[in-house]
C-alpha positions, 0 to 999 in steps of 0.5 A: 499499499506504500511507495517510498513511505507514502500510501499509494492508495487508501480504500477507506472511503470505498469500504465505508461506502459499500458498509465493509462489503468486500465483495462489492470492493473487490468488484469495484476494484477489478472494474477501476484496474481495468479502467485505470489501465485503459485510461493510461494507455489513452493518455500515453496515446493523446500524448504521443499524438500531442493531442493536449486537450484530450490528454486534459480531459483524460486527466480530468476524468480520472480525478473522481476515482483517484480521490475515491481510491485514496491516490492522493499523490496520483490526484495531485499528478493529474492535476498538474498533467491537466495544467501542463496540457492546458499549456501544451508543456510537452516536457512536463507532460512527459515527466508527469505522465512517466510518473503517473504511469509507474504509480498506476501500475504499482497501485493496480498490481497491489490492489490485485495482490493485497485486496482482489486476490486475498482470500 
């Protein structure tokens, strides 16, 4: 759940939303992980096409779920990505997206292992 001592995700709000029903939490995580990977892939594609308005739109779309899943570092990062896309700042976007890709993959793998695959 941590990366360099920082929480990558915190499922407290999600667990509360489902009143502790872990089957519902796990089902939601399966969908979230799939969507997160699709969104990250789409961000990569739109960035490579220099389609900065779409990068901004996809980053914006990710924010509510990142908040719900307690992914605070990633949430702050997508705020920066939105701003860099608005400014067409390719250098900043490249660095931010690289960090986002890494964090997203770590979070997805850890959620799979730590929550979904847990008996």
